[in-house]
NUSELUM-448960 format. One line per 2 residues: number of its first residue (from 0); their letters; for each residue x, y, z of N, C-alpha, C. Coordinates in steps of 0.001 Angstrom, whole numbers, padded with zeros to 6 digits. Layout:
// residues N
NUM	A	X,Y,Z,X,Y,Z,X,Y,Z  ...
//
This chain:
// residues 328
0	MN	-012313,-003208,013976,-011222,-002242,013892,-011792,-000852,013677  -011496,000094,014583,-011992,001440,014373,-010995,002259,013567
2	HS	-011424,003441,013165,-010607,004227,012259,-009254,004590,012847  -009175,004765,014158,-007920,005155,014767,-006876,004054,014691
4	EI	-007307,002824,014446,-006373,001710,014369,-005875,001471,012959  -006363,002241,012000,-005994,002072,010606,-004968,003137,010241
6	SR	-004001,002756,009418,-002926,003685,009080,-003461,004887,008322  -003236,006079,008896,-003581,007322,008224,-002278,008009,007849
8	IR	-002274,008623,006709,-001028,009077,006127,-000691,010480,006608  000546,010650,007083,000955,011956,007558,001237,012885,006379
10	PP	001379,014187,006626,001538,015146,005531,002726,014809,004629  002577,015068,003302,003605,014666,002342,004990,015209,002648
12	HL	005094,016406,003273,006424,016965,003474,007265,016155,004450  006625,015233,005204,007365,014387,006124,007751,013054,005494
14	NQ	007266,012787,004291,007485,011495,003664,008769,011483,002843  009347,010298,002727,010568,010135,001962,010339,009363,000677
16	CR	009425,008402,000681,009160,007567,-000491,007885,008046,-001169  007826,007838,-002461,006645,008260,-003216,005971,007043,-003835
18	AA	004638,007060,-003781,003844,005975,-004347,003142,006454,-005602  003070,005567,-006591,002368,005880,-007841,001659,004633,-008331
20	LV	000563,004832,-009050,-000164,003734,-009680,000218,003643,-011144  000577,002440,-011578,000917,002203,-012976,-000170,001320,-013575
22	PD	-000895,001774,-014617,-001999,000982,-015182,-001501,-000097,-016142  -000839,-001122,-015576,-000154,-002130,-016397,-000613,-003550,-016120
24	EG	-001804,-003712,-015483,-002353,-005024,-015145,-001418,-005828,-014242  -000635,-005119,-013446,000238,-005766,-012473,001562,-006254,-013009
26	MS	001861,-005942,-014269,003051,-006509,-014883,004352,-006015,-014246  004348,-004855,-013623,005569,-004371,-012960,005899,-005183,-011711
28	AL	004919,-005922,-011199,005131,-006743,-010000,005344,-008211,-010339  005451,-008525,-011607,005489,-009913,-012077,006674,-010680,-011496
30	SD	006438,-011958,-011159,007530,-012826,-010701,007179,-014268,-011044  008101,-015182,-010695,007851,-016605,-010908,006979,-017202,-009807
32	DY	006746,-016452,-008733,005886,-016925,-007659,004431,-016870,-008101  003652,-017923,-007766,002308,-018018,-008328,001465,-016789,-008061
34	FR	001463,-016269,-006837,000534,-015189,-006498,000915,-013842,-007103  002065,-013782,-007792,002412,-012600,-008582,002753,-013002,-010010
36	SV	002225,-014136,-010445,002472,-014633,-011801,001461,-014053,-012771  001790,-014103,-014041,000882,-013576,-015052,-000440,-014327,-015025
38	HH	-000401,-015619,-014709,-001632,-016422,-014707,-002571,-015982,-013591  -002029,-015781,-012399,-002889,-015375,-011284,-003366,-013937,-011461
40	LR	-002495,-013050,-011909,-002891,-011652,-012077,-003984,-011517,-013127  -003881,-012298,-014208,-004943,-012260,-015231,-006232,-012863,-014697
42	AE	-006119,-013993,-013996,-007316,-014647,-013462,-008068,-013718,-012522  -007340,-012958,-011715,-007940,-012088,-010712,-008368,-010732,-011273
44	GV	-007991,-010437,-012505,-008362,-009147,-013087,-007593,-007978,-012510  -006310,-008182,-012209,-005475,-007102,-011678,-005377,-005985,-012716
46	TH	-005449,-004753,-012253,-005475,-003601,-013153,-004220,-002742,-013090  -003571,-002681,-011907,-002477,-001731,-011712,-001352,-002360,-010877
48	TL	-000217,-001694,-010901,000854,-001951,-009935,001061,-000691,-009106  001078,-000872,-007793,001491,000198,-006894,003011,000169,-006824
50	VI	003646,001223,-007271,005109,001306,-007270,005526,002353,-006250  006326,001936,-005270,006853,002844,-004250,008371,002872,-004397
52	ED	008928,004056,-004583,010364,004215,-004766,010924,005187,-003746  012166,004935,-003340,012782,005805,-002337,013738,006821,-002936
54	GG	013888,006846,-004263,014790,007786,-004910,016226,007320,-004941  016498,006188,-004301,017861,005674,-004276,018019,004352,-004990
56	GS	017027,003961,-005785,017101,002715,-006539,016351,001559,-005922  015830,001741,-004722,015047,000679,-004090,013569,000892,-004376
58	AL	012820,-000214,-004500,011412,-000098,-004861,010613,-001257,-004295  009316,-001023,-004145,008331,-002038,-003777,007241,-001988,-004827
60	RV	006841,-003160,-005353,005835,-003224,-006416,004727,-004186,-006009  003520,-003663,-005855,002392,-004424,-005332,001279,-004483,-006384
62	PL	000845,-005681,-006794,-000269,-005778,-007750,-001589,-005425,-007078  -002442,-004665,-007791,-003688,-004189,-007208,-004834,-004262,-008206
64	IV	-006022,-004352,-007643,-007261,-004183,-008420,-007846,-002846,-007989  -007810,-001878,-008886,-008345,-000548,-008598,-009830,-000544,-008966
66	RP	-010669,-000005,-008047,-012121,-000076,-008218,-012744,001306,-008037  -013733,001634,-008854,-014485,002865,-008587,-015333,002683,-007339
68	IE	-015518,003741,-006597,-016404,003720,-005433,-017765,004210,-005917  -018709,003309,-005927,-020010,003569,-006550,-020646,004859,-006030
70	GT	-021146,005636,-006967,-021850,006860,-006620,-020943,008027,-006305  -019638,007859,-006544,-018682,008932,-006266,-017711,009053,-007437
72	QY	-016852,010051,-007349,-015792,010235,-008342,-014491,009564,-007905  -014524,008849,-006778,-013303,008348,-006165,-013053,006872,-006498
74	RD	-011811,006443,-006160,-011414,005054,-006364,-010664,004554,-005125  -010708,003243,-004933,-009857,002598,-003950,-009254,001361,-004597
76	AI	-008503,000568,-003821,-007825,-000590,-004405,-007687,-001697,-003382  -007536,-002913,-003908,-007392,-004105,-003082,-006427,-005053,-003779
78	SP	-005688,-005833,-003004,-004828,-006862,-003580,-005674,-007978,-004179  -005131,-008709,-005141,-005825,-009917,-005615,-005901,-010959,-004506
80	YG	-006760,-011941,-004693,-006964,-013026,-003731,-005662,-013798,-003534  -005497,-014369,-002379,-004316,-015171,-002094,-003369,-014422,-001182
82	YP	-002086,-014612,-001424,-001047,-014061,-000548,000016,-013382,-001404  -000362,-012333,-002146,000570,-011787,-003143,001674,-010916,-002586
84	GG	001408,-010166,-001511,002423,-009235,-001047,002867,-008339,-002179  004176,-008176,-002314,004706,-007351,-003396,006127,-007744,-003726
86	GQ	006565,-007400,-004927,007948,-007612,-005314,008825,-006546,-004681  009902,-006966,-004044,010730,-006038,-003279,012133,-005968,-003868
88	DG	012517,-004789,-004325,013873,-004525,-004785,014550,-003636,-003745  014909,-004242,-002625,015595,-003509,-001581,014697,-002668,-000704
90	LG	013379,-002764,-000900,012456,-001927,-000133,011327,-002796,000390  011317,-003036,001684,010278,-003844,002301,010185,-003527,003776
92	EL	009139,-004066,004456,008881,-003732,005857,008881,-002215,006030  008259,-001549,005071,008288,-000096,004978,007279,000525,005934
94	PK	007669,001493,006784,006667,002199,007595,005667,002903,006682  004385,002699,006935,003372,003233,006013,003332,004751,006005
96	DA	003727,005364,007121,003709,006819,007156,004998,007424,006604  005864,006569,006032,007069,007064,005374,006859,007173,003871
98	VD	005600,007141,003451,005272,007158,002026,004323,008315,001736  004584,009011,000650,003659,010025,000141,002686,009321,-000800
100	WT	001417,009188,-000350,000404,008432,-001092,-000422,009316,-002019  -000201,010607,-002003,-001101,011504,-002727,-001088,011257,-004226
102	GT	000014,010745,-004767,000085,010504,-006205,-000732,009330,-006691  -001269,008518,-005756,-002058,007352,-006175,-003484,007724,-006562
104	GL	-004011,008809,-005988,-005395,009177,-006243,-006394,008230,-005616  -005967,007437,-004629,-006839,006465,-003978,-007342,006991,-002635
106	VS	-008572,006592,-002285,-009105,006915,-000970,-008527,005954,000068  -008483,004675,-000258,-007964,003679,000676,-007340,002533,-000108
108	LF	-006630,001706,000652,-005864,000627,000040,-005830,-000550,001010  -006183,-001751,000521,-006168,-002956,001331,-005209,-003949,000678
110	VR	-004140,-004311,001399,-003092,-005162,000847,-003060,-006489,001594  -003140,-007576,000842,-002943,-008915,001397,-001460,-009261,001272
112	DR	-000831,-009590,002373,000607,-009822,002366,000926,-011315,002339  002214,-011618,002230,002670,-012998,002325,002338,-013555,003717
114	VA	002310,-014895,003804,002060,-015502,005107,003352,-015789,005855  004480,-015700,005186,005751,-016013,005849,006840,-015018,005466
116	GP	006480,-013744,005324,007425,-012660,005095,008325,-012875,003885  009106,-011854,003519,009127,-010538,004154,007857,-009748,003838
118	RC	007414,-008928,004768,006188,-008163,004595,006428,-006938,003715  005357,-006467,003113,005434,-005224,002335,005689,-004030,003235
120	FA	004875,-003933,004288,004910,-002774,005172,005078,-003231,006616  005615,-002365,007434,005708,-002630,008861,004334,-002415,009508
122	GG	004123,-003067,010649,002910,-002812,011422,001642,-003328,010801  001677,-004504,010187,000477,-005061,009581,-000514,-005575,010606
124	TE	-001717,-005884,010134,-002763,-006451,010984,-002678,-007965,010936  -002404,-008612,012074,-002391,-010064,012123,-003824,-010571,012233
126	RN	-004183,-011442,011332,-005545,-011987,011302,-005501,-013476,011669  -006232,-014314,010956,-006326,-015724,011321,-004964,-016400,011395
128	EV	-004830,-017324,012334,-003653,-018177,012375,-003734,-019155,011211  -002607,-019385,010551,-002541,-020330,009438,-001469,-021361,009744
130	FF	-001585,-022533,009121,-000810,-023689,009551,-000009,-024292,008408  001127,-024896,008798,002050,-025461,007825,002454,-026868,008235
132	ID	002757,-027662,007237,003444,-028937,007445,004828,-028764,006839  005825,-028663,007688,007199,-028440,007239,007916,-029779,007241
134	PR	008322,-030268,006052,008962,-031596,006000,010303,-031647,006726  010845,-030496,007100,012135,-030468,007799,011974,-030624,009312
136	LP	010723,-030604,009792,010450,-030682,011230,009742,-031998,011564  009847,-032460,012796,009127,-033685,013189,007626,-033522,012949
138	LE	007000,-034599,012536,005575,-034550,012184,004898,-035837,012605  003739,-035709,013221,002949,-036869,013620,001483,-036550,013394
140	FP	000857,-037222,012402,-000557,-037002,012132,-001405,-037645,013229  -002617,-037112,013467,-003516,-037743,014444,-003784,-039203,014084
142	AE	-003871,-040045,015102,-004024,-041489,014889,-005280,-041808,014082  -006397,-041116,014373,-007641,-041396,013657,-007500,-041065,012176
144	AR	-006815,-039981,011861,-006608,-039620,010464,-005761,-040677,009753  -004735,-041170,010416,-003907,-042214,009807,-004737,-043459,009532
146	RQ	-005629,-043798,010450,-006487,-044972,010249,-007413,-044751,009053  -007996,-043564,008946,-008889,-043285,007819,-008150,-043362,006489
148	MR	-006948,-042836,006444,-006174,-042871,005202,-005809,-044308,004826  -005405,-045115,005802,-005098,-046530,005525,-006350,-047284,005093
150	RN	-007484,-046988,005741,-008747,-047635,005353,-009081,-047313,003903  -008957,-046032,003515,-009255,-045657,002134,-008354,-046390,001155
152	TR	-007094,-046555,001514,-006174,-047287,000632,-006616,-048736,000496  -007034,-049360,001602,-007523,-050742,001533,-008770,-050844,000671
154	LG	-009603,-049782,000692,-010842,-049788,-000091,-010596,-049477,-001573  -009364,-049232,-001934,-009037,-049016,-003343,-008901,-047570,-003752
156	FL	-008969,-046631,-002791,-008726,-045229,-003127,-007240,-045052,-003471  -006994,-044334,-004554,-005623,-044155,-005036,-005377,-042676,-005310
158	ST	-004289,-042137,-004769,-003948,-040724,-004961,-002742,-040584,-005878  -002823,-039611,-006772,-001723,-039292,-007669,-001512,-037785,-007658
160	CC	-000348,-037339,-008144,-000052,-035915,-008201,000854,-035647,-009395  000541,-034592,-010143,001346,-034235,-011300,001237,-032736,-011541
162	PV	002173,-032144,-012309,001984,-030748,-012701,000640,-030584,-013385  -000093,-029547,-013032,-001457,-029427,-013536,-001477,-029314,-015053
164	RE	-000421,-028779,-015661,-000387,-028670,-017121,-000275,-030037,-017787  000151,-031050,-017009,000252,-032409,-017552,-000972,-033255,-017217
166	AS	-001885,-032720,-016432,-003080,-033481,-016048,-004001,-033641,-017255  -004770,-034720,-017260,-005708,-034976,-018355,-006902,-034024,-018266
168	HE	-007615,-033922,-019373,-008842,-033111,-019378,-009827,-033638,-018349  -009924,-034961,-018233,-010859,-035562,-017280,-010474,-035214,-015842
170	ER	-009171,-035191,-015540,-008731,-034840,-014191,-009023,-033374,-013876  -008806,-032507,-014849,-009087,-031087,-014628,-010576,-030833,-014428
172	EG	-011388,-031458,-015273,-012832,-031286,-015138,-013331,-031899,-013830  -012722,-033013,-013438,-013097,-033631,-012172,-012773,-032745,-010994
174	FK	-011638,-032057,-011069,-011290,-031103,-010013,-012348,-030004,-009916  -012697,-029413,-011063,-013694,-028335,-011040,-015011,-028830,-010465
176	DV	-015381,-030040,-010798,-016662,-030589,-010335,-016679,-030755,-008821  -015639,-031388,-008244,-015661,-031613,-006792,-015439,-030303,-006043
178	YR	-014678,-029377,-006620,-014501,-028073,-005978,-015844,-027348,-005899  -016583,-027324,-007001,-017861,-026602,-006997,-018887,-027296,-006119
180	QT	-018883,-028626,-006083,-019771,-029322,-005153,-019482,-028888,-003717  -018212,-028752,-003396,-017824,-028358,-002043,-018260,-026938,-001725
182	MV	-018123,-026024,-002680,-018539,-024639,-002452,-020053,-024559,-002216  -020820,-025334,-002976,-022275,-025355,-002781,-022596,-025925,-001402
184	RD	-021947,-027019,-001054,-022207,-027692,000222,-021871,-026782,001409  -020805,-025971,001257,-020375,-025101,002348,-021073,-023743,002337
186	GA	-021940,-023494,001351,-022606,-022199,001277,-021628,-021062,001073  -020621,-021282,000229,-019558,-020296,000037,-020081,-019035,-000632
188	HA	-019374,-017940,-000390,-019678,-016669,-001031,-019511,-016814,-002550  -020291,-016052,-003299,-020244,-016125,-004768,-018846,-015896,-005311
190	RY	-018019,-015150,-004576,-016670,-014844,-005024,-015836,-016102,-005269  -016170,-017205,-004575,-015376,-018426,-004670,-015880,-019388,-005752
192	FF	-016923,-019008,-006465,-017384,-019816,-007591,-016682,-019309,-008847  -015440,-019744,-009012,-014609,-019232,-010089,-015108,-019716,-011450
194	SD	-014865,-018884,-012451,-015284,-019203,-013817,-014337,-020217,-014454  -014770,-020793,-015573,-013892,-021684,-016326,-012648,-020941,-016795
196	AY	-012793,-019672,-017156,-011646,-018879,-017603,-010630,-018727,-016467  -011114,-018548,-015245,-010226,-018460,-014086,-009433,-019755,-013945
198	FE	-010134,-020883,-014031,-009456,-022162,-013884,-008460,-022408,-015012  -008759,-021962,-016219,-007821,-022156,-017321,-006515,-021416,-017069
200	EL	-006591,-020226,-016465,-005360,-019532,-016094,-004592,-020341,-015051  -005285,-020831,-014037,-004653,-021652,-013013,-004015,-022893,-013629
202	FS	-004738,-023550,-014526,-004237,-024783,-015133,-003058,-024539,-016075  -002845,-023293,-016473,-001736,-022964,-017373,-000445,-022654,-016632
204	SP	-000504,-022591,-015316,000667,-022190,-014536,001713,-023307,-014476  002992,-022957,-014641,004055,-023961,-014501,004395,-024277,-013049
206	VA	003811,-023551,-012096,004112,-023791,-010678,002852,-024216,-009930  001980,-024964,-010618,000759,-025505,-010005,000736,-027016,-010223
208	WL	000277,-027739,-009199,000206,-029198,-009251,-001211,-029625,-008901  -001637,-030728,-009503,-002970,-031270,-009261,-002850,-032618,-008572
210	AT	-003412,-032718,-007378,-003472,-033981,-006640,-004880,-034541,-006779  -004975,-035811,-007149,-006269,-036436,-007432,-006387,-037744,-006666
212	TR	-007503,-037917,-005983,-007781,-039184,-005306,-009008,-039810,-005954  -008817,-041020,-006477,-009916,-041754,-007128,-010391,-042881,-006222
214	AA	-011692,-043161,-006308,-012258,-044327,-005631,-011940,-045576,-006442  -012293,-046741,-005889,-011941,-048011,-006533,-012517,-048139,-007934
216	DG	-013690,-047529,-008175,-014292,-047638,-009507,-013730,-046600,-010488  -012783,-045782,-010050,-012112,-044838,-010941,-012636,-043426,-010921
218	HI	-013771,-043171,-010284,-014281,-041795,-010287,-013466,-040927,-009320  -013438,-039640,-009585,-012660,-038714,-008767,-013445,-038378,-007504
220	AS	-012870,-038768,-006369,-013525,-038560,-005079,-013088,-037256,-004426  -011837,-036874,-004660,-011298,-035658,-004067,-010170,-035152,-004949
222	SG	-009979,-033831,-004936,-008944,-033244,-005779,-008505,-031925,-005179  -007232,-031580,-005367,-006727,-030326,-004828,-005590,-029783,-005665
224	VG	-005462,-028478,-005680,-004385,-027802,-006407,-003429,-027173,-005404  -002142,-027444,-005589,-001102,-026783,-004825,-000323,-025857,-005732
226	VS	000038,-024684,-005240,000811,-023720,-006030,002037,-023290,-005229  003112,-023043,-005950,004362,-022629,-005330,004480,-021113,-005370
228	SD	004689,-020508,-004206,004831,-019054,-004142,005621,-018682,-002895  006663,-017893,-003080,007459,-017349,-001977,007984,-018427,-001043
230	GL	008488,-019517,-001639,009131,-020560,-000861,008205,-021529,-000171  006905,-021456,-000470,005916,-022348,000130,005116,-023055,-000958
232	LH	004658,-024269,-000646,003647,-024940,-001463,002310,-024675,-000782  001437,-023921,-001421,000157,-023542,-000836,-000932,-024509,-001313
234	YY	-001659,-025105,-000373,-002876,-025826,-000748,-003903,-024754,-001085  -004106,-024543,-002380,-004835,-023365,-002835,-006338,-023604,-002935
236	LG	-006734,-024589,-003721,-008154,-024892,-003903,-008325,-026405,-003907  -009468,-026854,-003411,-009718,-028287,-003434,-011141,-028607,-003028
238	GT	-011501,-029873,-003156,-012852,-030270,-002789,-013028,-031768,-002807  -014194,-032188,-002327,-014557,-033598,-002241,-015949,-033788,-002812
240	AD	-016145,-034864,-003553,-017465,-035172,-004110,-018458,-035451,-002988  -019680,-034992,-003193,-020723,-035212,-002178,-020837,-036681,-001804
242	AD	-020796,-037569,-002812,-021031,-038991,-002584,-019931,-039649,-001761  -018760,-039017,-001694,-017617,-039631,-001016,-017267,-038948,000299
244	LA	-018060,-038003,000702,-017713,-037191,001858,-017494,-038032,003115  -018277,-039068,003307,-018179,-039875,004525,-016826,-040562,004670
246	RS	-016143,-040787,003550,-014844,-041469,003582,-013668,-040515,003813  -013912,-039214,003716,-012853,-038201,003903,-011643,-038427,003004
248	PA	-011872,-038615,001697,-010722,-038849,000814,-009800,-037638,000674  -010264,-036453,001104,-009394,-035281,001053,-008158,-035469,001918
250	KN	-008253,-036277,002961,-007067,-036542,003775,-005990,-037223,002945  -006396,-038149,002069,-005421,-038801,001193,-004852,-037822,000173
252	TV	-005716,-036901,-000292,-005270,-035919,-001281,-004255,-034961,-000676  -004608,-034371,000451,-003778,-033314,001039,-002656,-033897,001875
254	FG	-003005,-034764,002846,-002021,-035233,003805,-001260,-036456,003297  -001613,-036883,002094,-000846,-037916,001404,-000102,-037309,000239
256	AL	-000829,-037044,-000856,-000185,-036624,-002105,000514,-035272,-001998  -000145,-034255,-001423,000471,-032928,-001381,001596,-032847,-000354
258	VE	001487,-033580,000738,002586,-033614,001703,003815,-034276,001071  003603,-035353,000320,004718,-035997,-000378,005345,-035041,-001389
260	LS	004508,-034279,-002103,005028,-033310,-003065,005849,-032238,-002351  005362,-031740,-001236,006102,-030694,-000522,007465,-031205,-000069
262	AR	007533,-032469,000332,008811,-033038,000740,009762,-033132,-000454  009235,-033524,-001613,010085,-033606,-002813,010593,-032232,-003222
264	LG	009737,-031224,-003071,010119,-029869,-003460,010961,-029182,-002395  010972,-029726,-001191,011686,-029096,-000094,011020,-027828,000393
266	MP	009692,-027785,000304,008926,-026598,000690,007894,-026973,001753  007707,-026152,002771,006575,-026383,003679,005252,-026296,002926
268	LH	004296,-027121,003326,002951,-027073,002761,002095,-026152,003619  001571,-025109,003010,000702,-024156,003706,-000740,-024643,003584
270	LG	-001371,-024907,004717,-002738,-025443,004734,-003806,-024359,004820  -003423,-023116,005180,-004416,-022086,005467,-004901,-022210,006898
272	GG	-006007,-021544,007184,-006551,-021558,008537,-008041,-021819,008524  -008718,-021365,009565,-010160,-021529,009639,-010892,-020380,008983
274	VR	-012205,-020489,008941,-013020,-019385,008449,-013026,-018269,009488  -013116,-018661,010765,-013080,-017710,011883,-012105,-018227,012923
276	PG	-011427,-017356,013631,-010482,-017805,014652,-011129,-018755,015649  -010476,-019896,015864,-010938,-020855,016853,-012009,-021809,016374
278	DG	-012418,-021730,015098,-013489,-022627,014636,-012968,-024045,014418  -013889,-024950,014044,-013534,-026353,013891,-012510,-026591,012798
280	LE	-012598,-025832,011704,-011644,-026002,010613,-010235,-025629,011070  -010136,-024554,011851,-008825,-024163,012378,-008255,-025266,013269
282	QF	-009079,-025827,014142,-008607,-026877,015044,-008185,-028115,014260  -008917,-028425,013198,-008581,-029569,012357,-007205,-029384,011728
284	KR	-006963,-028215,011135,-005679,-027974,010478,-004539,-027914,011497  -004830,-027368,012661,-003810,-027318,013713,-003346,-028729,014080
286	SF	-004289,-029685,014102,-003951,-031048,014524,-002996,-031733,013554  -002925,-031269,012319,-002037,-031874,011323,-000717,-031118,011171
288	SN	-000649,-029899,011653,000494,-029039,011348,001622,-029213,012352  002800,-028714,011966,003911,-028687,012911,004534,-027293,013040
290	TS	003902,-026283,012455,004302,-024900,012642,003170,-024006,012146  003204,-022732,012525,002114,-021835,012136,002615,-020405,011988
292	SH	001754,-019582,011418,002016,-018153,011267,000653,-017462,011299  000586,-016240,010806,-000684,-015515,010736,-000841,-014840,009379
294	LC	-002084,-014784,008914,-002384,-013906,007796,-002049,-012481,008203  -001550,-011714,007261,-001213,-010329,007548,-001787,-009442,006452
296	TH	-002483,-008406,006841,-003019,-007437,005886,-002622,-006036,006299  -002777,-005114,005369,-002476,-003711,005639,-003657,-002872,005174
298	EL	-004161,-002029,006055,-005301,-001171,005778,-004807,000278,005801  -004836,000932,004670,-004291,002288,004576,-005363,003263,004120
300	IC	-005451,004360,004808,-006350,005447,004420,-005484,006543,003799  -005628,006717,002506,-004789,007668,001778,-005369,009085,001773
302	EP	-006681,009175,001835,-007364,010477,001856,-008308,010486,003053  -007805,010844,004242,-008611,010721,005464,-009928,011481,005427
304	SV	-009941,012715,004906,-011184,013492,004927,-012233,012862,004028  -011803,012372,002874,-012745,011707,001961,-013230,010403,002579
306	YD	-012296,009632,003163,-012663,008366,003796,-013712,008589,004875  -013500,009578,005731,-014448,009854,006809,-015816,010254,006265
308	RL	-015816,011059,005209,-017091,011494,004644,-017853,010316,004040  -017149,009429,003352,-017797,008270,002747,-018270,007269,003795
310	SE	-017614,007267,004956,-017891,006263,005996,-018820,006759,007088  -019282,008000,007006,-019990,008590,008141,-021288,007874,008476
312	RS	-021881,007186,007531,-023120,006452,007811,-022874,004966,008066  -021619,004556,008116,-021280,003142,008294,-021155,002799,009767
314	SD	-021601,001627,010119,-021434,001138,011493,-019984,000723,011709  -019502,000832,012922,-018125,000475,013242,-018043,-001026,013492
316	TG	-018046,-001807,012407,-018019,-003269,012497,-016624,-003846,012353  -015631,-003014,012032,-014287,-003504,011798,-014014,-003805,010346
318	YF	-015031,-003688,009502,-014843,-003961,008077,-014029,-002826,007452  -013121,-003206,006532,-012326,-002196,005853,-012396,-002415,004340
320	PA	-012617,-001298,003601,-012936,000041,004096,-014369,000103,004616  -014596,000958,005595,-015894,000992,006276,-017023,001312,005328
322	YR	-016762,002144,004320,-017843,002536,003413,-018260,001410,002480  -017528,000300,002464,-017917,-000869,001681,-018467,-001989,002571
324	AP	-018672,-001729,003831,-019168,-002789,004731,-020506,-003314,004233  -020671,-004661,004209,-021955,-005233,003783,-023077,-004752,004678
326	QA	-024202,-004462,004056,-025361,-004027,004825,-026021,-005230,005483  -026608,-004996,006641,-027287,-006085,007357,-028450,-006605,006534
//
């Protein structure tokens, strides 16, 4: 993505809505939805709420992590991980150039939006395709997957699901263990090796469920956490023990226990997408889904002259903001 494709803010005298940063750790955007809950905002280290008001009582409130730009006097901001979007009080799908951003003091802003609307701003960037299992629509799992799940059941694999706050200490620790084994096995970025404190916030949420698949001898072979946010059950984090990988017990965890939970809750199960468009993980999730959408983000340049100066030595790789692009 080059700079011309990123939203640049028109002069303030043309704007109708005003944006401000509130240093409240995201509390102005708080809701019962997981990705804007106190547990997720604390786990992610949210620092501020972006509050946009139109002067007529309508507002948009977006939780943000405000960061210093190293070696400068400036700051930028990013949404917490997941699909937080923003709390909307009559103000959403807002044209980005209809906002006066000068009061934020930010150089740029990167917002992760909901996967199934309503969006914070109009004209977002559609990224990876993401997939859902909607219990209200016809569904047919691949035949090979059904055979693997039945085989695991015959071999004594057993899946259970409960609110994570009701899960035992052993189940919670087992989840952390198989999740971290999976991150190591996949060579995941350090960002995904969450701390125990992060997991404790997740485990404290009233809208999180833990699905656990045990092998015949009782050890935890696979485990996953689903969270409820914006009318969806999101398969948020999960993993499989190295020793059980050949049996694919995650299919029993996700396409058994979590699909059953989504049907009970009356919510589509959001599976996510691939690491890169068209990769094997995307094709795998597509084969199980019965509907899809796209990740949506918003890239805003609030101070164009400063942004250009900070980015002048950056290669045009599409990374946003350009001045934070990883070095080769």
